[in-house]
C-alpha positions as CSV (number, residue, x, y, z in Angstrom):
1,M,8.0,163.9,108.5
2,K,7.6,160.2,108.9
3,T,10.4,157.7,109.6
4,Q,10.5,153.9,109.9
5,F,11.7,152.4,113.2
6,T,12.0,149.0,114.8
7,R,11.0,148.3,118.4
8,S,13.6,146.5,120.5
9,G,13.1,143.0,121.6
10,A,16.4,143.4,123.3
11,V,18.4,141.6,125.9
12,A,20.1,144.0,128.3
13,L,20.5,147.2,130.2
14,L,19.3,149.3,133.0
15,L,21.3,152.3,133.6
16,L,21.4,155.3,135.8
17,A,21.1,158.9,135.2
18,G,19.9,162.2,136.6
19,A,17.0,163.8,134.8
20,V,17.2,167.5,134.3
21,A,14.4,169.4,132.6
22,P,15.9,170.9,129.4
23,A,15.2,174.5,128.3
24,Y,13.5,175.3,125.0
25,S,13.1,178.3,122.8
26,Q,9.7,179.7,121.8
27,D,10.0,178.2,118.4
28,S,7.1,175.8,117.7
29,Q,9.3,172.8,117.1
30,H,11.1,173.4,120.4
31,A,7.8,174.0,122.1
32,K,6.4,170.7,120.7
33,A,9.6,168.9,121.8
34,G,9.2,170.4,125.3
35,E,5.6,169.2,125.5
36,V,6.5,165.6,124.5
37,L,9.5,165.4,126.8
38,A,7.4,166.8,129.7
39,K,4.9,163.9,129.2
40,T,7.9,161.5,129.0
41,R,9.3,162.7,132.3
42,K,5.9,162.4,133.9
43,A,5.6,158.8,132.7
44,L,9.1,158.0,134.0
45,G,8.6,159.4,137.5
46,D,7.4,163.0,137.4
47,K,8.3,164.6,140.8
48,K,10.5,161.6,141.7
49,L,13.0,162.7,139.0
50,E,13.5,166.0,140.7
51,G,14.8,164.3,143.8
52,L,17.2,162.1,141.9
53,K,20.8,162.9,143.0
54,T,22.7,159.6,142.7
55,L,22.2,156.2,141.0
56,S,24.0,152.9,140.9
57,A,23.3,150.0,138.6
58,H,24.9,146.6,138.3
59,G,24.5,144.0,135.5
60,Q,26.1,142.1,132.7
61,M,27.1,143.1,129.2
62,D,27.6,140.7,126.3
63,R,29.7,142.1,123.5
64,N,30.0,140.8,119.9
65,L,32.4,142.6,117.6
66,G,33.0,140.3,114.6
67,S,35.2,137.5,115.8
68,V,35.5,139.1,119.3
69,Q,32.9,137.8,121.8
70,A,33.1,138.7,125.5
71,S,31.0,139.1,128.6
72,S,31.6,141.6,131.4
73,D,30.2,142.5,134.8
74,V,29.3,146.2,134.6
75,E,28.8,148.8,137.3
76,L,27.5,152.3,136.5
77,L,27.6,155.2,139.0
78,I,26.3,158.7,138.7
79,V,26.4,161.7,141.0
80,L,24.7,164.7,139.7
81,P,25.5,167.1,138.3
82,D,29.1,166.3,137.2
83,K,30.2,162.7,138.0
84,Y,29.9,159.5,136.0
85,V,31.8,156.3,135.9
86,K,31.4,153.0,134.0
87,S,33.4,150.0,135.3
88,E,33.7,146.8,133.3
89,A,35.2,143.6,134.7
90,S,35.7,141.2,131.8
91,R,35.0,137.5,132.4
92,G,37.2,134.6,131.1
93,M,40.9,134.6,130.4
94,A,41.4,138.3,130.0
95,N,40.2,139.1,133.5
96,M,40.6,142.9,133.0
97,T,38.9,145.8,134.8
98,M,38.5,149.1,133.0
99,S,36.8,152.3,134.2
100,T,35.9,155.3,132.1
101,G,33.9,158.5,132.8
102,F,34.4,161.9,134.2
103,N,34.7,164.0,137.4
104,G,33.8,167.6,136.6
105,E,36.1,168.7,133.8
106,K,38.6,165.8,134.2
107,A,38.2,162.5,132.4
108,I,38.5,159.1,134.2
109,L,40.9,157.1,132.0
110,P,41.2,153.3,132.0
111,C,43.8,151.9,134.4
112,G,46.9,151.0,132.5
113,G,46.1,153.5,129.8
114,N,45.0,151.0,127.2
115,I,43.0,153.6,125.4
116,Q,43.9,156.6,123.2
117,S,42.0,159.2,121.3
118,G,41.5,159.3,117.6
119,P,40.1,161.7,115.0
120,G,36.5,162.7,115.3
121,G,36.3,161.5,118.9
122,A,36.9,157.9,118.0
123,M,38.6,155.8,120.7
124,V,41.3,153.1,120.1
125,F,41.6,150.2,122.5
126,R,44.9,148.4,122.5
127,M,45.3,144.8,123.7
128,G,48.3,142.7,124.3
129,P,51.6,142.6,126.3
130,G,53.3,145.9,126.6
131,A,50.3,147.9,125.2
132,S,50.2,151.4,126.6
133,M,48.4,154.7,126.1
134,H,50.9,156.2,123.7
135,G,53.3,153.6,122.5
136,G,55.4,151.0,124.1
137,E,56.2,150.0,127.6
138,G,57.9,152.7,129.6
139,T,56.8,155.7,127.4
140,K,54.8,158.5,128.9
141,P,52.4,160.9,127.1
142,S,53.5,164.5,126.9
143,P,51.6,167.3,128.7
144,E,50.1,168.2,125.3
145,Q,49.0,164.6,124.7
146,L,47.4,164.4,128.1
147,V,45.4,167.6,127.5
148,Q,44.2,166.2,124.2
149,L,43.4,162.8,125.6
150,N,41.5,164.4,128.5
151,A,39.4,166.6,126.2
152,T,38.6,163.7,123.8
153,S,37.8,161.3,126.6
154,L,35.7,163.8,128.5
155,K,33.6,164.6,125.3
156,G,33.2,160.9,124.6
157,S,32.0,160.0,128.1
158,R,29.6,162.9,128.2
159,A,28.2,161.8,124.8
160,E,27.9,158.2,126.1
161,V,26.0,159.1,129.2
162,S,23.9,161.6,127.3
163,R,22.6,159.0,124.9
164,M,21.7,156.8,127.8
165,M,20.0,159.6,129.7
166,L,17.9,160.4,126.7
167,G,16.6,156.9,126.8
168,W,16.3,156.7,130.6
169,F,15.0,160.1,131.4
170,G,14.3,162.1,128.2
171,A,17.2,164.5,128.8
172,A,20.9,164.6,127.8
173,H,23.5,165.3,130.4
174,P,23.4,169.0,131.5
175,A,27.0,169.5,130.6
176,V,26.2,169.0,126.9
177,Q,23.8,171.9,126.9
178,A,21.6,170.3,124.2
179,N,18.8,171.8,122.2
180,Y,15.6,169.7,121.5
181,T,13.6,169.9,118.3
182,Y,10.5,168.0,117.4
183,A,11.3,166.1,114.1
184,G,8.0,164.4,113.4
185,E,6.5,160.9,113.8
186,A,7.9,157.4,113.2
187,E,5.8,154.4,112.3
188,S,6.2,150.6,112.5
189,P,3.8,147.7,112.7
190,D,4.1,148.1,116.5
191,G,2.7,151.7,116.5
192,K,3.8,155.3,116.3
193,A,6.6,157.2,118.0
194,H,7.4,160.9,118.5
195,V,10.8,161.8,117.2
196,I,13.0,164.4,118.9
197,D,16.3,165.7,117.4
198,V,18.9,166.5,120.0
199,K,21.9,168.7,119.2
200,A,24.7,170.7,121.0
201,A,27.3,173.2,120.0
202,D,30.2,170.7,120.6
203,G,28.9,168.4,117.8
204,F,26.7,166.1,119.9
205,E,23.8,164.8,117.9
206,A,21.2,162.1,118.6
207,R,17.6,161.3,117.8
208,L,15.2,160.1,120.4
209,F,12.1,157.9,119.7
210,I,9.2,158.0,122.2
211,D,6.2,155.7,122.2
212,Q,3.1,157.7,121.6
213,N,1.0,155.4,123.7
214,N,2.8,155.4,127.0
215,F,5.5,158.1,126.4
216,L,8.3,155.8,127.3
217,P,11.5,156.0,125.2
218,L,11.9,153.3,122.6
219,M,15.4,154.0,121.2
220,V,18.1,156.5,120.5
221,T,20.0,156.7,117.2
222,Y,23.2,158.4,116.4
223,K,26.3,158.2,114.1
224,E,29.8,157.4,115.3
225,R,33.0,155.6,114.2
226,Q,33.3,152.1,115.6
227,P,36.1,151.4,118.2
228,R,39.2,149.7,116.8
229,M,41.2,147.1,118.5
230,M,44.9,146.6,118.1
231,T,47.0,143.7,119.3
232,S,50.5,144.8,120.4
233,G,53.4,142.4,120.8
234,G,55.2,144.6,123.3
235,P,58.5,146.5,123.1
236,R,60.6,143.6,121.9
237,T,61.7,142.5,118.4
238,R,62.8,139.1,117.3
239,T,66.0,138.5,115.3
240,I,67.3,135.3,113.7
241,S,70.9,134.4,113.8
242,S,72.9,131.2,113.1
243,S,72.7,130.3,116.7
244,G,68.9,130.4,116.6
245,E,66.1,132.8,117.6
246,Q,66.9,135.6,120.0
247,T,64.9,138.4,121.6
248,K,66.3,141.9,121.5
249,E,65.1,144.8,123.7
250,L,64.3,148.0,121.7
251,S,66.2,151.1,122.6
252,D,64.4,154.2,123.9
253,E,64.8,155.9,120.5
254,E,63.6,152.8,118.6
255,R,60.6,152.6,121.0
256,K,59.7,156.2,120.5
257,K,59.9,155.8,116.7
258,L,57.7,152.7,116.8
259,A,55.2,154.5,119.0
260,A,55.1,157.5,116.6
261,D,54.7,155.2,113.5
262,T,51.9,153.3,115.2
263,E,50.1,156.5,116.2
264,K,50.3,157.8,112.6
265,M,49.0,154.5,111.2
266,L,46.1,154.3,113.6
267,S,45.1,158.0,113.1
268,Q,45.1,157.4,109.3
269,Q,43.0,154.2,109.7
270,I,40.5,155.9,111.9
271,A,40.2,159.0,109.8
272,E,39.5,156.8,106.7
273,Q,36.8,154.8,108.6
274,P,33.3,155.9,107.6
275,M,30.7,156.9,110.3
276,S,28.3,154.1,111.2
277,D,24.6,154.2,112.2
278,F,24.2,153.2,115.9
279,S,20.9,152.4,117.7
280,L,20.2,151.9,121.4
281,F,16.9,150.0,122.1
282,F,15.3,150.2,125.6
283,D,13.1,147.5,126.9
284,D,11.8,145.7,130.1
285,W,10.7,148.8,132.0
286,Q,10.3,148.3,135.7
287,R,9.6,150.6,138.7
288,V,12.5,151.2,141.1
289,E,11.5,153.4,144.1
290,G,8.9,155.2,142.0
291,L,11.1,155.6,138.9
292,A,10.7,153.7,135.7
293,F,13.9,152.2,134.3
294,P,14.6,150.0,131.3
295,H,16.2,146.8,132.6
296,K,17.3,145.6,129.1
297,M,19.1,147.4,126.3
298,R,20.6,146.4,123.0
299,R,23.1,148.4,121.0
300,A,23.2,147.8,117.2
301,V,25.6,149.1,114.5
302,A,24.3,149.2,111.0
303,G,21.5,146.9,112.0
304,E,23.8,144.3,113.6
305,T,23.7,143.7,117.4
306,T,27.0,144.4,119.0
307,E,26.1,144.7,122.7
308,E,23.3,143.3,125.0
309,W,22.9,144.6,128.5
310,T,20.9,143.2,131.5
311,F,20.9,145.1,134.8
312,T,19.7,143.3,137.9
313,R,20.4,145.7,140.7
314,V,19.6,149.4,140.8
315,K,19.7,151.8,143.7
316,V,18.2,155.3,143.8
317,N,20.1,157.9,145.7
318,P,22.6,155.6,147.3
319,K,25.8,156.8,149.1
320,I,28.7,156.6,146.7
321,D,32.3,156.7,147.7
322,P,34.0,159.8,146.1
323,A,37.1,157.7,145.5
324,R,35.2,155.9,142.8
325,F,35.5,159.0,140.6
326,A,39.3,159.3,141.0
327,T,40.8,160.7,137.7
328,D,44.4,159.6,138.1
329,A,45.1,156.4,136.2
330,K,47.6,154.2,138.1
């Protein structure tokens, strides 16, 4: 099979990960995938990867989602085999810091809870005064909602870091328990690439493109629903009387009804949203303590660039404070 692909001329990311040699069946396609990925791991660092236990990376991310444009300082931390956190500190007027990731089987949720799960693993980000995880100010998610949110967020973060790890080290996160199959070759004016299909029992799917000349990853493609943003005006409603405009506080019952109606509306909107084609392009490979890392990355949705990453500081096997992986949102 032959597929067309486009090489990245990207601006952006160097990320961290721990490379774990995946297991393959005796099937010829799996064996071919194992052969290609073994050469990729050798090109990326060979024995150095085996000693990789922790990584930290710092840089900048520029995001462009339609009319929303923003820049953030980004820090990524990994402790193998079961800890990952991504912290974003937005620049400009918003000045908001948000962390996501996981510590074992528990998800790391953004401070303030400005995120909720949606159908198919989609995530909804809410912005505005009074926005909260499940409705208006003062409301708390039920135990059942917390369990669902943890499961969805955990799955989403594992998928996120796995896609990155495929590009950085030729292996998904070990918790995903992915299978690797050789899918064929891809061609472009720049040259040819090996194509590896990556799948897991939990529904994780991605496709890895590897340069046939140097065995460095070129890009990872996958399908996903785009994040949705919602602006909330907070738990107040305006009424007009003869004496002028007044602001009225919602009662607890009214607040709960508003939250339930909002949840229903968002779930319906997300469920109706089609899956989009995502691509991660890796570029600007540099050696860091014997390991090769892509210092630039670009994310595109349906061919349109939505994120550009540039990482400027990477540390191999640094000491990382365990408190950075706290799972209780304050």
